[in-house]
N, C-alpha and C positions, 0 to 999 in steps of 0.2 A: 370170734364172731365176724370180725372184719375180714380175716383171712378166708373164712368159709364163704362169705358172700362174694369175695373177689373171684374165688375158684368157680362158683356157680355162674357168675357173670361171664367169666372167660369161656366156660363150657357152652353157655348160651350163645355168646358171640361167635364161637367157633362153629357151632351147628348152623347158625344163621348164615355165616360166611360160606360154609360148604353147600348149603341149599341154594344160596345165591349164585355161587360158581356153577353148580350143576344146572340151575335154571338158565344162566347165561350161556353155558356150553350147549344146552339143548336149543336155545333160541337163536344163538349166534348164526348157525348155518342158514336158518330161515331168514333172518334179517339180511344177511349177506346176499342170499339169493333174491330177496325182495328188492334190494338196492340194484343188483345186477339186472333184474327184470325191468325195473323202472328205467334204467339207462338204455336197455335194449329196446324197450317200447318207444322211448323218446327218439332214439336214433333211427328206428325203423319208420316211424311216422314222419320224421324230418326227411328221410330219403324218399319216402312215398310222395311227400309234398313237393320235393324238388323234381321228381320224375313227372308228376302230374303237371307241375308248372312248366317243365320243358315241353311236354306234349301240347299244352295250351299255346306256348310261345311258338312252337313249330307250326301249328295250325294257323295262327295269326300271320306268321311270316309267309306262309303259302298264300293266304288271302291277299297280303300286300303284293306279292308277286303277280297274283291273278289280276289285281286292280291295274298294275302297271302294264301287264300284257294286254288287258282289255282296252286300256287307254291307247296303247299302240295300235290296236286294231281299229280304233276310231280315227287316229291321226294319220295313219299311212294312206288310206283312201283319199283323205283331204289333200295331203301333200302330192299325191299322184294325179289329182284332178286337173284337167286342162286349164281351168280357171286359175288355179294356184300357180301352175307352171308358167302360165302366160301373164301372171300378175294382173288379172282382170278383177280389180278390187270390188266393184259393185257386185259381181257374181260371187266372189269369195264371201262377201258379207251375207248374201242370201244363203249360201251354202252353210256357213257357220251358224247362223241363226236357226236354220232348219234342224241342224244336227244337235244343237245345244238343247232344244226342247225335249229330246229323247233321253238325255243323260243328266239326272239330278246331281251327280257327283261333281260336276264341274261348275265353278263360279263363272268362268268365261272361256271362250275359245278365241284365239287371235292369230293374225298373220303378222310376223315381224320380218322386215327386210334385212339385208345383209349389213346395213349400217346401224341396226339396233332400233329402228323406228317402227313403232306398232302402227301398221298401215290400216289394219282392219281389226275390229274387236266386236264379238257378239257377247253380250253380258246377260247374266241371270237377272230377271226382273223381279222387283219387290212385289210380293204377293198382294199387298194392300193397295199401294198407290199406282202400281204398274210402271214405275220409273226404274231406270237402270240402277243397280246397286252402286255403281261408281267404280272407278279404277284409278291406278296410279298415272303418273305422267307418261306421255306416249313414248318417251325415250327409255329403253331398257338396256342400253348398251353397257352400263356398268354393273348390271345384275349377273350373279353367277350362272343363272339358268341360261342366259343368252350366250355367254362365253362358252359354257360347256356344250350347249346345243349346237353352236356353230362349228365346233371341233369334232362332234360326234358323227358317226356314219349311220347311226340308227336312233333308237329311242334313247333319250337322255333325261335324267332327273335333276332338277335344280335343288337349291338349299331351301330349308324351311324359312318362311318369312310371314309376317303379318301384312295383309293388304293395306296399302297406305291410306285408303279411304274408308273401307268397311271395318278395318282392324281384325278381320277374320283370318285365322291361320290357314295358309295355303302352301302348296308346293307346285311348281311348274313342271310339266312333263312335255317334252318337245320332240319333234321329228323334222329333219331337214327337208327343204324344198329345192328342187333343181329345175332350171328352165329347160326347154326342148333341146338345147345344146349341151345339157348336163352340167351347166355351171351353177354352183350353189348361189341361190338368190335370197335365201332367208330360211325361215322355219315357221312351223305351225306349233302353237303352244296351248296346252290345256291347263287352266288353273284349278288344280284338284282341291276340293273343299275338304279340309281335314276334320271338320266337325262331323262329316259323314263317317269318317274313320272312327271318330270318337264314339258314335252310336254303335258301330260294330264291336268295339271293345266292351261296351256295356250290354252286349246281347245276353239274352236269357240262358244261353248255353254255357256261359262262363260262371263257375261257382262264385258265390258271394265272398268267400274267404280268400280268393285270389286277387291280387292287385296287378294290373297290367300297365306297362309303360312302353312307349315306342320312342327311341332315341336315334337321332341321325348321326352320321359319321363325325360330326363336329362336336358331339356331346350336347346337342340342343334337344330338349324334350319336345317331341312332335305331337304326342297324344298321351293321355293318362286317364284311366277310368275313375280315379278318386281325386277330388279337388282339381279338376282340369284347369280352371281359371288361374289357380295359384301356380301351377307348375308348367303349363304349356308355354314354350318359348324360353324356359329357364336353361341357363348354361350350367351343366353338371360335369363338364369335361375334367374338372379337377377332383371329382369325387371317386372313391373306390368303386362305387357301383358302376361307373363307366370304365375306369381303367382296367378292372378285372376282366372285362369282356372285349376290350378294343383289340381288333386284329384276329379274333377267334371266330370260328364258324358257329359253334354252340358250346354249351357247358352248363354246369351247375355250381353254385356257391352259396355262401351265407354271409351277408354283408348288411350294414346299416344303410337304409335309404336316406335320401335328402330330407325326408320328413321326420327323420329321427327314429324310425321304426326298423328293428332288425328283422330281416325276412330270409327264408330259405328260397333261393331263386333257381329258376331255369331260364336260360337265354338262348336265342337263335338269331342268326343274321340272315336277313332276306337276301335272295340271290339276284333279284332284278333291280333292287333299289338299295342304296347304301345306308340302310337303317337296321337297328337292332331292336328286337322285341324282348322285353324282360317281363317275366311273370313270377310272382312270389307270394309266399304265405307267411304271415306274421308268426314269428317264433313263439310268442306268447299264446297264440291260438293253438299251435302244435303242442305246447306244454300242457295247456288245458285239456286237449284231447288225450294226451298221454296219461295225465292224471286220472281222467275219467275211466280210461281203459284199464289202468293199473288197479283202481279200486274195484272194478267189476271182477277182474281176475283174482284179486286178493280175497274177495268175499266168496267166490265160487270155487276157486282152485284149491285153497288150503285144505278143506275137509276131505277132498277126494283126490289128493295129490297122486298117490300110488295108483289108484284105480283109473284115474284119467290118463296117466302116462301109459299104463299097460293097454287100456282100451284104445287110446289114440294110435299106438303102434299097430295093434291088431286090426282095428276097423279101418284105419287110414290106408294101410296097404291094400286091403280088399277093395275099398272104394276107388283107390287109384287104378287098380287093375280093371275093375268094372267100367270106370269112367273112360279109361284109355281104349278098352275094347269097344264100348258102345260108340265112342267118338269116331273110331276108325270105321265101324260098320255104317254109321250114318252118312259117311262121305265116300263109301266104296260101292261100286256096282257088284252085286253078289255073283253074277254069272261070269263076268270077265275078269274081275279083280282090279279093273281100272278105277280111277277116281270118277265120281259121278258128276252130274250137272250142277248140283249144289256146290261141290268143291270147285268146279270150274268158275262159277260166278265169284266165289271168294278170291280165287287166285287172279282172275282177270282184274278185279278192283285193285288188288295189291300191285300186280305187275304194271298196270297202266299208270298208277300213281308213281311208281318208281321210275318208269320210263320217262314220264313227263318231267319229274324232278331232276333226273340226271341226264336228260336229253339222249336217251338210249333208243335203239331200235327194238321193236317187239313184233314178232311174227306169229301168225296163227294158221294152222293147217286143218282143213275140214276133210274127212275121209269117209267115203261111202262105198260099201261092197256092191259091185256091179251085179245086176240081175239076181239079187239075193232072194227075192220072192220066188223066182223060178227054182232056185236051189232048194228052198224049203219045200216047195210043192213036190219036187222030184225025189228028194232024199229024206224028207220027214223033218219035223221040228227038232227032234233030238240031234240029228246030224247038223241042223242049222245052228243049234246052240253050241255044239262042239266047234263048228267053223268059226263062230263069233269068238269063242275062247281062244282058238288058235291064232286068228287074225290079231286079236288084242295082244297075245304074247309076242307075235312077230313085230308088232309096232313097238312094244316095250323094249324089245331087244335091239331095235333099229335106232332108237333115239339116244341122245346123250344123257348123262346123269343129270344135267341141269334142265333138260326138257321134261315136260309133264304131259302124260297121255290121259285122255278121259273117254268115257263112253257118253256120247252126246244124246243118244236115244236110238232105239231100233238097231238098224245096221250101220249107223253113223258113229264114227269115233272122231276125235280131234286131238291135236297136239299144240301146246302153248310153248313157244320158243323165245325165251327171254334173251335180250342183248344179241339178237340174230337179225341180220339184214335180209333183204329179199333173195340175194344169191345163195346165202347159207341155208335159208329156209327151203328154197327150190331144190338144192342138193339133197337135203335130208328127206324131203318129200319123195323125190325120185328114188332114194335109197329104200324107203318104206315100200313104194310101189313095186320095185324090182324084187325085193325080198318076198313079198306075198305072191307075186307072179311065179317066182321060182319054186315055191313050196307046193308039194303034191297033196291036195285035199281029197279026201274020200268023196267020190261022186263029182269031182270037179270037171271031169271030161264031158259031163252032160251040159255044161254051161255053153252059151252061144260063142264064147271066145275059146272054148275047149279047155278052159281052166278057170279057177276062181280068181278074180282080179278086183282091183279097187281103182276108183277115180279120186283125185285129190285136188282141192282148190286151196291156194295159198294167198294170204294178204299180209301186208306189213304196215305197222305204225311207224312214222306218221305219213308214209308215202301214199297209202291208199285210204286211210281214214284217221281222223284225230280223236275219235270217240270209240269207246269199248264196243257198243252194239254195232257201230259202223264197221269196225274191223271184222267182227264175226259175219256180218252181212256181206262184206266184200269177199271174204273167203267162200261164203256160200254161193255167191254169184259166180266166182271162178270155178267152183265145183260143178255148178249147173252147166257152165260152158264146156267143162271137160266131158261131162256125160253126153251133151248134145253133139260133141265132135267125135264120138265113137267109143267113149269109155276107155278104161285101162290107160289113163294118161294123167299127167300133172298139168294143171293150168295155174299160172301165176298172173296176178293183175298186171297187165302190160306186156307179158311175154308168154310163149308157149314152149313146153318141153315135149317133143314127140313121144308117142306111146311106144313105138317099136323102132327107134333109131339105133344106130350102132353103139354098142356099149359092151363092156366086159360082163361075163356071166357073174351073177350076184345071188347069194342065198344067205338067209339068216337061219341059224340052227336053233331049234326049240328043244330044250331038254326033254328027253323021253319020246320025241317024235322023230320020224325019219322021212325027210323030203324025198 
């Protein structure tokens, strides 16, 4: 009986073991995939958090540069004012007080002589009592901003410090002053109120889960959106959070912050001020988001695994094709095949931002077909459409790969020329004009010029305008001048290229067409 029971128990255990092994074998791939999926979700969300943080850090760094640039635009006219150059202190006082009222970002504006003595100072007044907020001792000779400003040839930024009287965080931005004999006699300084920068960091456009910190080149916290009173002015030069980014332009990392929280960071160094911007997302927040996403995928994905994979491949490819096609069509002019006005606006925003950031030239050429209404009236709209298509093709063949051609509207086309100065743009515009002039269009002999021609206006950033719309308007004005001077010519802001001067013969071949 004992032997029989042992045999039955062994058989039962063996069956249970086999079923358990089979169950494990069946579930193991799923569990392995689930673990892999959880890791992938976590890594992806961490990378997305870093990229979003880097984007935020870049935008804030650009804002910092804009603040510095705008401050320079305030200080330069003061430094060049006759009162400052002649050290007429009463008039300087009036000038500084008048200007200070317009700019809430500054605690004070001051004139400091070459010996480091603050000769004149306009201070922000207390909103309640109407009294000056107060300032440090008149001698600033030992402060870094004075030493740095007296050596600089242009805008200079001092170190972070707390105002000795108000205890408010400030940084001094300076510009040198020269007397009429061009001898350096001092500098003008703006005490930038960093609490205003603090308000910028806490703006509604910044997601709540991102922490922002601005750190100067010495490792001092200049601004922070969370617990600012605790961290502003703190030296973190020995912390990894500073060491990891010191000397770099930008990057991403994952490191523990001085508050003890590990975050996935993106950082960017401002170009006009020696400050770093760090933006980061708490890794615990990322894990929570990853867990939530994994649970959702687990609940939905498992029952429809095979169907979802097959459907995703089939539908995904179709959607991608449709999306790519519709996206292309929405930005393309159907008649000429050139990019349309909507695409021009997108590209102008991008190219202007890049030109400003890297201090590059950017040129814009506006092209108009001469007497096109007459051509349409004499040859018909079908011939006019064909002429538009051929002109567009000639423009496309004349420009470089890096240049972008658009149909602006009607008989107007335009070309955006990145990293191109005025001379290069003028050369390319003349190349376009000659190519179209050399081409034989059906019915072109009926034109007033005896052929179909174009007039072109060219403008260049920043020579002719510092703004996007201003650049387009400048090119349009140049185009109007070209038409008023007889058409079939290129007009560049500031110089003229003759319409029929001596030049080599030039023609652009269009496939399937015979000039």
